[in-house]
C-alpha positions as MATLAB code, in Angstrom:
seq = 'GDHRDLHSFPTRRSSDLNQYYALKEYDLFFLDPEEIESVKTEVAVLKSLDHPHIIKVHDSFMNDSNSTFFIVMEFAEGGNLTHEIETHKGTPFQESEIIEWLNQLTSALIYIQKHNILHRDLNTNNIFLTKSCQIKLGDFGIGAMLKGARSVITTPFTARYAAPEVIENEAYSSKSEMWSLGVILHELCERKPTFQDNSLRSLFNKICSGNHSKISSDNYSTHLIEIIETLLSLSPDNRIDPVRLDLSLKSGLHWSNFKSPASHRICREYLEIKDNLDYIVEFINSDIHHWRITFTGPDGTPYEGGSFQISYRYPPDYPFKPP';
ca = [
      -5.073   13.863    5.953;
      -2.298   16.047    4.713;
      -4.681   18.537    3.372;
      -7.567   20.781    4.418;
     -10.937   19.391    4.884;
     -13.015   18.037    1.807;
     -15.651   20.047    0.447;
     -18.584   18.969   -1.808;
     -20.514   21.535   -3.945;
     -23.098   21.481   -6.695;
     -21.599   21.761  -10.210;
     -22.183   24.792  -12.518;
     -20.672   22.787  -15.327;
     -23.665   21.055  -16.414;
     -27.396   21.405  -16.558;
     -27.776   18.831  -13.656;
     -27.297   20.905  -10.593;
     -27.713   17.795   -8.460;
     -24.508   16.670   -9.468;
     -21.659   17.001   -6.995;
     -17.978   17.234   -7.215;
     -15.306   17.010   -4.419;
     -12.812   19.955   -3.775;
      -9.581   19.629   -2.022;
      -7.288   22.462   -1.183;
      -3.446   22.383   -0.397;
      -1.322   25.027    0.881;
       1.846   25.619   -1.273;
       3.899   28.027    0.867;
       6.559   25.385    1.565;
       7.151   24.437   -2.119;
       9.664   26.076   -4.500;
       8.461   26.998   -7.985;
      10.078   23.853   -9.558;
       8.176   21.659   -7.153;
       4.908   23.384   -7.791;
       5.428   22.649  -11.467;
       6.165   19.158  -10.896;
       3.009   18.834   -8.988;
       0.981   20.421  -11.658;
       2.514   17.866  -14.142;
       1.635   14.919  -11.922;
      -1.842   16.230  -11.567;
      -2.189   16.443  -15.284;
      -1.374   12.867  -15.536;
      -4.134   11.942  -12.998;
      -6.623   13.918  -15.009;
      -5.978   11.707  -18.043;
      -6.959    8.611  -16.077;
     -10.463    7.112  -16.944;
     -11.457    3.983  -15.119;
     -14.662    2.935  -13.369;
     -12.997    2.092  -10.196;
     -10.757    5.347   -9.902;
     -11.784    8.715   -8.551;
     -11.951   10.903  -11.705;
      -9.825   14.205  -11.318;
     -11.784   16.823  -13.409;
      -9.779   20.035  -12.933;
      -7.157   21.864  -10.894;
      -6.321   25.483  -10.238;
      -4.542   28.074   -7.971;
      -5.797   31.050   -6.111;
      -4.871   34.463   -7.083;
      -1.990   34.666   -4.718;
      -0.527   31.266   -5.894;
      -0.437   30.067   -2.207;
      -3.214   27.394   -2.556;
      -3.851   24.502   -4.958;
      -7.289   23.202   -5.685;
      -8.206   19.887   -7.174;
     -11.769   19.131   -8.439;
     -12.698   15.487   -8.420;
     -15.492   13.119   -8.646;
     -17.526   12.897   -5.331;
     -18.103    9.399   -3.755;
     -21.378    9.466   -1.818;
     -20.655    6.301    0.202;
     -17.684    7.718    2.298;
     -14.464    5.753    2.532;
     -13.440    2.199    3.459;
     -12.340    3.366    6.908;
     -15.713    4.637    7.909;
     -17.327    1.295    6.278;
     -15.097   -0.883    8.400;
     -16.096    1.198   11.649;
     -19.856    0.595   10.981;
     -19.202   -3.160   10.761;
     -17.288   -3.546   14.057;
     -20.059   -6.280   15.184;
     -20.802   -7.712   11.989;
     -18.155   -9.480    9.523;
     -18.161   -8.436    5.984;
     -19.354  -11.313    3.566;
     -16.568  -13.164    1.805;
     -18.396  -12.370   -1.583;
     -18.408   -8.771   -0.784;
     -14.749   -8.614   -0.099;
     -13.915  -10.695   -3.165;
     -15.902   -8.248   -5.414;
     -14.061   -5.119   -3.791;
     -10.795   -7.040   -4.284;
     -11.642   -7.531   -7.867;
     -12.367   -3.800   -8.412;
      -9.162   -2.717   -6.633;
      -7.188   -5.162   -8.661;
      -8.624   -3.816  -11.811;
      -7.720   -0.236  -10.761;
      -4.239   -1.250   -9.785;
      -3.509   -3.047  -13.112;
      -4.872    0.099  -14.959;
      -2.354    2.599  -13.174;
       0.520    0.236  -13.522;
      -0.148    0.046  -17.315;
       0.186    3.770  -17.094;
       3.274    3.582  -15.114;
       1.763    5.111  -12.061;
       2.285    4.076   -8.451;
      -0.672    5.200   -5.902;
       2.000    5.782   -3.125;
      -0.630    6.180   -0.453;
      -2.916    3.088   -0.526;
      -4.977    2.850    2.705;
      -8.588    2.579    3.695;
      -8.860    6.393    3.981;
      -8.138    6.745    0.103;
     -10.524    4.005   -0.950;
     -13.946    5.425   -1.618;
     -17.564    3.959   -2.102;
     -20.277    5.046   -4.304;
     -23.971    4.706   -3.233;
     -24.133    1.195   -4.629;
     -21.070    0.296   -2.770;
     -18.600    0.170   -5.778;
     -15.107    0.943   -5.070;
     -13.222    4.122   -6.185;
      -9.574    4.386   -5.687;
      -8.499    8.033   -5.027;
      -5.916   10.547   -3.500;
      -2.845    9.210   -5.401;
      -0.264   10.373   -2.947;
      -1.017   14.057   -3.770;
      -0.815   15.003   -0.240;
       2.730   13.535   -0.148;
       3.464   15.461   -3.414;
       2.197   18.648   -2.151;
       3.735   18.184    1.223;
       7.135   17.901   -0.567;
       7.571   14.549    1.343;
      10.397   12.171    0.099;
       8.681    9.251    2.014;
       5.227    7.785    1.522;
       4.918    7.813    5.282;
       3.366   11.211    6.081;
       1.120   10.388    9.036;
       0.764    7.847   11.723;
      -2.241    6.469    9.975;
      -0.342    6.146    6.702;
       2.384    4.237    8.582;
       0.134    1.306    9.361;
       0.000    0.451    5.598;
       3.551    1.005    4.904;
       5.626   -2.117    3.510;
       8.676   -3.266    5.649;
      10.919   -2.164    2.699;
       9.562    1.348    2.652;
      10.172    1.535    6.633;
      13.658    0.508    5.859;
      14.141    3.245    3.293;
      14.355    0.910    0.368;
      12.751    1.589   -2.923;
       9.009    1.959   -3.249;
       7.664   -0.216   -5.922;
       4.528   -1.961   -7.067;
       5.086   -4.786   -4.616;
       4.934   -2.165   -1.922;
       1.501   -1.407   -2.989;
       0.539   -5.117   -2.879;
       1.712   -5.115    0.785;
      -0.710   -2.279    1.526;
      -3.634   -4.055   -0.411;
      -2.975   -7.077    1.924;
      -3.214   -4.818    5.084;
      -6.502   -3.450    3.680;
      -7.878   -7.076    3.023;
      -6.834   -8.044    6.472;
      -8.553   -5.127    8.085;
     -11.773   -5.997    6.155;
     -11.747   -9.480    7.549;
     -10.662   -8.585   11.023;
     -12.408   -5.103   11.218;
      -9.448   -3.665   13.190;
      -6.065   -2.398   12.285;
      -3.599   -4.970   11.103;
      -0.811   -3.174   12.709;
      -1.338   -0.712   15.696;
       0.962    0.631   18.391;
       1.002    4.008   20.269;
       4.840    3.999   19.614;
       5.808    4.627   15.992;
       8.988    2.645   16.628;
       7.256   -0.368   18.051;
       4.667   -0.062   15.147;
       7.450   -0.399   12.643;
       9.087   -3.362   14.604;
       5.733   -5.003   14.179;
       5.275   -4.397   10.467;
       9.101   -5.407    9.718;
       8.493   -8.635   11.808;
       5.222   -9.374   10.268;
       3.467   -9.359   13.568;
      -0.276   -9.374   13.091;
      -3.196  -11.525   13.986;
      -4.311  -14.672   11.977;
      -7.537  -14.576   10.223;
     -10.054  -17.097   11.493;
     -11.060  -19.660    8.866;
     -14.498  -19.688   10.664;
     -15.565  -16.868    8.560;
     -13.402  -16.870    5.446;
     -12.082  -19.473    3.044;
      -8.485  -20.929    3.068;
      -7.954  -19.500   -0.325;
      -8.826  -15.816    0.524;
      -6.609  -16.181    3.761;
      -3.828  -17.607    1.536;
      -4.085  -14.595   -0.838;
      -3.738  -12.094    2.268;
      -0.899  -14.009    3.623;
       1.141  -13.985    0.443;
       0.387  -10.281    0.061;
       1.682   -9.690    3.388;
       5.040  -11.720    2.652;
       8.018   -9.807    4.135;
       9.916  -10.403    0.891;
       8.545   -8.282   -2.033;
       9.373  -10.952   -4.509;
       6.926  -13.279   -2.818;
       3.988  -11.021   -3.109;
       1.498  -11.746   -5.866;
       1.257   -9.092   -8.475;
      -2.047   -7.626   -9.428;
      -2.265   -9.321  -12.870;
      -1.759  -12.792  -11.347;
      -4.269  -12.112   -8.675;
      -6.880  -10.835  -11.322;
      -6.229  -14.007  -13.253;
      -6.958  -16.135  -10.271;
     -10.031  -14.165   -9.305;
     -11.428  -14.074  -12.900;
     -10.511  -17.690  -14.036;
     -11.465  -19.493  -10.783;
      -7.813  -20.995  -10.541;
      -5.553  -20.684   -7.524;
      -3.009  -17.834   -7.771;
      -0.027  -20.132   -7.228;
      -0.658  -21.741  -10.613;
       0.532  -18.569  -12.424;
       4.192  -19.130  -11.836;
       5.208  -20.701  -15.047;
       7.773  -18.957  -17.417;
       4.876  -18.526  -20.050;
       2.637  -16.868  -17.444;
       5.513  -14.465  -16.335;
       6.034  -13.527  -20.001;
       2.230  -12.918  -20.614;
       1.733  -11.011  -17.377;
       4.764   -8.573  -18.189;
       3.504   -8.141  -21.744;
       0.012   -7.556  -20.430;
       1.100   -4.666  -18.403;
       2.854   -3.181  -21.306;
      -0.203   -2.860  -23.351;
      -2.369    0.283  -22.714;
      -5.609   -1.151  -24.180;
      -7.549   -3.056  -21.750;
      -7.531   -6.901  -22.432;
      -9.957   -9.545  -21.360;
      -9.588  -13.331  -20.719;
     -10.762  -16.393  -22.281;
     -10.524  -19.485  -20.087;
     -11.044  -22.813  -21.665;
     -11.538  -26.012  -19.753;
      -9.507  -28.759  -21.762;
      -9.399  -31.793  -19.807;
     -11.601  -32.406  -16.749;
      -9.495  -35.427  -15.694;
      -6.418  -33.365  -14.762;
      -8.061  -30.012  -14.570;
      -6.214  -28.758  -17.746;
      -7.007  -25.038  -18.606;
      -5.965  -22.581  -21.410;
      -5.937  -19.037  -20.674;
      -5.982  -16.539  -23.516;
      -5.715  -12.636  -23.468;
      -8.095  -11.002  -25.994;
      -8.190   -7.472  -27.287;
     -11.173   -5.050  -27.049;
     -12.754   -6.526  -30.216;
     -12.550   -9.979  -28.797;
      -9.722  -11.247  -30.934;
      -7.003  -13.221  -29.279;
      -3.799  -11.053  -28.350;
      -0.943  -12.558  -30.468;
       1.000  -14.985  -28.344;
      -1.097  -14.019  -25.389;
      -2.011  -17.535  -24.050;
      -0.674  -20.386  -21.795;
      -1.861  -23.562  -20.342;
      -1.972  -24.749  -16.722;
      -3.103  -27.934  -14.819;
      -4.576  -27.661  -11.557;
      -6.356  -29.578   -8.705;
      -8.710  -27.641   -6.413;
      -8.325  -27.851   -2.530;
     -11.284  -29.093   -0.708;
     -12.767  -25.667    0.473;
     -11.841  -23.637   -2.704;
     -14.760  -21.274   -3.255;
     -14.151  -19.946   -6.895;
     -14.576  -23.218   -8.996;
     -15.947  -22.202  -12.529;
     -19.100  -23.775  -13.515;
];
């Protein structure tokens, strides 16, 4: 990536010497003092994050000459998603496995949005796996920060995941990250790059025109394919946000149902609440598939005003129907 090689080492910080951390080191010679302080501040924010599907940043420090910055973080034994895709070239991932990873990634993205953080470098190299194949989101654009980059496109590999608006020098937003999520899901289904070209200019043209292969319905449901297609919408406004995607996955209801003014208000308020909220999904009327979805706090009590009702009919091959 944009840093030196990743190192793992046995910790001396606990009695368990079999516990490993990851160590990354970055050169600082091209940054001025103000930029270095900005980096320290951002890394301090990352240290405060605590989520089961986000790589934990434990510590950071500089060498004696202040020329190198080190970050100590959680070590993921299972490697990254790039390697996982490479090992599945001849074998498709099961849809249930992709959906489980999508649940975990969506949960992580909601968490960082609640803390007003954008990842800025979402790609398969920065999504890690534990021994039990649980997702861990890491490397929050730290390479770009330390490189003094003004763009999230720092390498040819990163460029494959850049949203059209980023390539066209428009503002980077949470919807840009949802595009990157769509690219990642597409690659999990196809087991090859969504966008690829030897020429960077041609690669950008493909991305900005949405020129990618169509996922076969032989292996995956129409609903999963529809999720990926809406994430890869050229217009950011047409991309589903992580809260509605999470609601769809957890409630078993099609994502397109969460477009009412009530759901817009609830989803917006939900992102403003730092505490983790859960969902209560109530089946009201089986004749018309009428549902009530209520957000609840950590103690199980309903979040005031946090509910809305929708009606829905399932498509024939919809795989996530609640019992």
